[in-house]
C-alpha positions in Angstrom: 21.3 -7.3 -17.1 21.9 -7.5 -13.3 18.9 -9.3 -11.9 19.4 -7.4 -8.6 18.4 -4.3 -10.4 15.0 -5.6 -11.6 11.9 -6.0 -9.5 8.4 -7.4 -10.2 5.9 -4.6 -9.6 2.3 -5.9 -8.9 -0.8 -3.9 -8.2 -3.2 -5.3 -5.6 -6.1 -7.6 -7.0 -9.6 -6.2 -7.3 -10.7 -5.0 -3.9 -14.1 -4.9 -2.4 -13.7 -1.1 -2.4 -13.2 -1.2 -6.2 -16.5 -3.1 -6.4 -18.4 -0.8 -4.0 -17.0 2.4 -5.8 -18.0 1.1 -9.2 -21.5 0.2 -8.1 -21.9 3.7 -6.4 -20.8 5.4 -9.5 -23.1 3.3 -11.7 -26.2 4.4 -9.7 -25.1 8.0 -9.4 -24.6 7.9 -5.7 -23.2 11.0 -3.8 -19.4 10.7 -3.2 -20.0 11.0 0.5 -22.2 7.9 0.4 -19.2 5.5 -0.2 -15.9 7.5 -0.1 -15.8 7.9 3.6 -17.8 4.8 4.7 -16.6 3.1 7.9 -17.7 -0.2 6.2 -15.1 0.3 3.5 -12.1 1.0 5.7 -9.2 -1.2 4.7 -11.2 -3.5 2.5 -9.8 -6.9 1.3 -9.9 -8.3 -2.1 -13.1 -9.4 -3.9 -13.9 -12.9 -5.3 -12.7 -11.7 -8.7 -9.6 -10.4 -7.0 -9.0 -13.8 -5.6 -9.2 -15.4 -9.2 -6.8 -12.7 -10.3 -4.2 -13.7 -7.7 -4.3 -17.2 -9.2 -3.2 -15.9 -12.5 -0.4 -13.9 -11.1 0.6 -16.9 -8.9 0.9 -19.0 -12.2 2.7 -16.2 -13.8 5.5 -16.1 -11.1 5.7 -19.7 -10.0 8.9 -20.5 -11.6 10.7 -17.2 -10.7 13.2 -17.3 -7.9 11.6 -14.6 -5.7 13.2 -14.4 -2.3 11.9 -11.0 -1.1 8.4 -9.5 -1.5 7.8 -5.9 -0.4 4.2 -5.0 0.4 1.9 -2.2 1.5 0.4 -2.6 4.8 -3.1 -2.2 3.5 -5.2 -5.3 3.6 -5.9 -5.5 -0.1 -2.1 -5.7 -0.8 -1.4 -8.2 2.1 -4.2 -10.5 0.9 -2.8 -10.2 -2.7 0.6 -10.9 -1.5 -0.5 -13.9 0.6 -2.5 -15.6 -2.2 0.3 -15.1 -4.9 3.2 -16.3 -2.7 1.7 -18.5 -0.1 2.8 -21.8 -1.7 5.6 -20.3 -3.8 8.6 -22.7 -4.1 11.2 -20.0 -3.3 9.4 -19.2 0.1 10.1 -15.5 0.0 10.5 -13.3 2.9 7.6 -10.8 3.0 8.4 -7.3 4.3 5.7 -4.9 5.1 6.7 -1.4 4.1 4.6 1.6 5.3 5.6 4.0 2.4 4.2 1.6 -0.1 0.6 2.4 0.8 -1.8 4.3 -1.5 -2.2 8.1 -1.5 -4.3 9.1 1.6 -7.7 9.8 0.0 -10.5 7.5 0.9 -11.9 5.0 3.5 -9.9 2.1 1.7 -6.7 4.0 2.5 -7.4 4.1 6.2 -5.7 1.2 7.8 -7.5 -1.2 10.1 -6.1 -1.7 13.6 -2.4 -2.8 13.0 -2.6 -5.4 15.8 -5.6 -7.0 13.9 -3.6 -6.9 10.7 -0.6 -8.5 12.3 -2.6 -11.5 13.6 -4.2 -12.0 10.0 -0.6 -12.1 8.6 1.6 -13.7 11.4 4.3 -14.8 8.9 5.0 -11.3 7.3 7.8 -9.1 8.7 6.2 -6.0 10.2 9.5 -4.7 11.7 9.4 -1.4 9.7 6.2 -0.6 11.6 7.1 -2.1 14.9 10.2 0.1 15.3 8.2 3.3 15.2 7.3 5.0 18.6 3.7 4.0 18.3 3.0 1.4 15.7 -0.8 2.4 15.5 0.4 5.8 14.2 2.4 4.3 11.2 0.3 5.9 8.6 1.1 9.5 10.1 4.8 8.6 10.1 4.7 7.7 6.5 3.4 11.2 5.4 6.0 13.3 3.6 4.7 16.6 4.3 6.3 17.3 7.7 3.7 20.0 8.8 0.8 17.7 8.0 2.7 14.7 9.8 3.1 16.8 12.9 -0.5 18.0 12.9 -1.8 14.5 12.8 0.6 13.2 15.4 -0.1 15.9 17.8 -3.9 15.4 17.4 -3.4 11.6 17.9 -1.0 11.9 20.9 -3.4 14.6 22.5 -6.6 12.3 22.2 -5.2 8.7 22.4 -2.8 6.6 24.4 -0.7 3.8 22.9 -2.2 0.5 23.6 -5.5 1.9 25.0 -8.6 -0.3 24.2 -10.2 0.2 20.9 -7.3 2.6 19.7 -7.5 1.3 16.1 -11.3 1.9 15.9 -10.8 5.4 17.3 -8.0 6.3 14.9 -10.2 5.1 11.9 -13.0 7.3 12.9 -10.6 10.3 13.4 -9.0 9.8 10.0 -12.4 9.4 8.1 -13.6 12.6 9.8 -10.5 14.4 8.6 -10.8 13.0 5.0 -14.5 14.0 4.9 -13.9 17.5 6.1 -10.8 18.1 3.7 -12.7 16.8 0.6 -12.5 17.7 -2.3 -8.9 18.7 -1.6 -6.2 15.9 -1.2 -4.1 15.6 1.8 -1.1 14.4 -0.3 0.2 15.7 -3.6 2.1 14.0 -6.4 5.2 15.4 -4.9 4.7 13.5 -1.7 4.2 10.3 -3.5 7.4 11.0 -5.6 9.3 11.4 -2.3 7.9 8.1 -1.0 8.9 6.5 -4.4 12.6 7.7 -3.9 12.7 6.4 -0.2 11.2 2.9 -1.5 13.6 2.7 -4.3 16.6 3.2 -1.9 15.2 0.6 0.4 14.6 -1.9 -2.4 18.3 -1.4 -3.6 19.7 -1.7 -0.1 17.8 -5.0 0.8 18.1 -6.5 -2.7 22.0 -6.0 -2.6 21.8 -9.0 -0.2 20.3 -11.4 -2.8 22.5 -13.9 -4.5 22.8 -14.2 -8.3 19.6 -15.2 -9.8 17.4 -14.3 -6.9 14.7 -11.7 -7.5 12.3 -9.5 -5.6 8.7 -8.3 -6.0 6.7 -5.3 -4.8 2.9 -5.4 -4.1 1.5 -1.8 -4.0 -1.2 0.5 -5.4 -2.2 2.4 -8.5 -1.1 5.8 -7.7 2.1 4.7 -6.0 3.1 2.5 -9.1 2.2 4.9 -11.7 4.5 7.5 -10.1 7.2 4.8 -9.5 7.3 3.8 -13.1 7.3 7.4 -14.5 10.4 9.1 -15.9 8.7 12.4 -16.9 6.5 14.7 -14.6 4.3 17.8 -15.0 4.7 20.9 -13.2 2.3 19.6 -10.5 4.2 16.4 -10.1 1.7 14.3 -12.1 3.3 11.4 -14.0 3.5 11.9 -17.7 4.6 8.5 -18.8 4.0 6.2 -15.8 2.6 2.7 -16.4 -1.2 2.5 -15.6 -1.6 -0.8 -13.8 -4.7 -3.1 -13.9 -5.7 -5.1 -10.9 -3.0 -7.8 -10.1 -1.0 -6.9 -13.1 2.6 -8.0 -13.0 5.3 -6.0 -14.5 9.1 -6.4 -14.5 10.7 -3.1 -13.8 14.4 -2.0 -14.0 15.5 0.0 -10.9 17.4 3.1 -12.0 
C-alpha cells in the first residue's frame, strides 16, 4: 500500500477541560457553571494527559513521520509538542485551522493567537497568518457562510486588528455567543463533514511531496476524527461508523 495515502490520526491527550467537565458532571453541577467558564478557555492537557503523550511518543518513535498537521487549540498543540519534540525524524508541524473541534464550549474558544504562537515558536502558523486578520481565524474556519459573515461583521464592527487585549475581548464575545445560543449548536455535522473534506484534500496535497517511506500524522479532536473516519452518515450528518477515539489514541488511517 502507498504510504503516502495513510496518515496517523491522534486525538489530543486528556485536557484540563475533560477533568473539569467530569468533576462538574459527577457533582451534578449546572451546565452553565463550567461549559462557558472563562477559566476553561483553550485549556491545555492534564498531568494524566502528559503521561498519555509519553505512551504515544513510544508508539511512534520509530516511524518516519515528516509532517504533523495539528489543530490550533492548545490541548492539541501541547499533545503534538510532547509526542514529537524529540522525534528522530524532526517533523514539520503545520497548524491547520479547520482541524479544530466543533464550536461548542469554552475549551473550543481559542486563546489569543499571538500568545499561542509564542508558546509554540517552531510550529508553522502560515495558514493562519495568511488570513486578513489572524485573530479572527476561528470565524474563517466556519463552513456556514451566513454564520461566518455574521461573526466577522460583529468582530470587525467592535474590534480593530492588533488593538490591545483583542484576544481577551474576542474570548468574551465568543463565550457570550455560545451561552446565549445554548442548547443549540452553532455547527452541524454537515459543517464538520465539509471541514473533513477540505482537510483530506490538504493532507493529500502536502503529503504528495513526501518521499517513499515518509509518513504524516494529524492531531485533532473527538468530533472531527469520528466524522473523518466515518464512511456512512445519517440523515442529520451524524457518523454511523466513525471511530470513537480515546484521549491520545493513535490510529493509522487510509486516505480515500
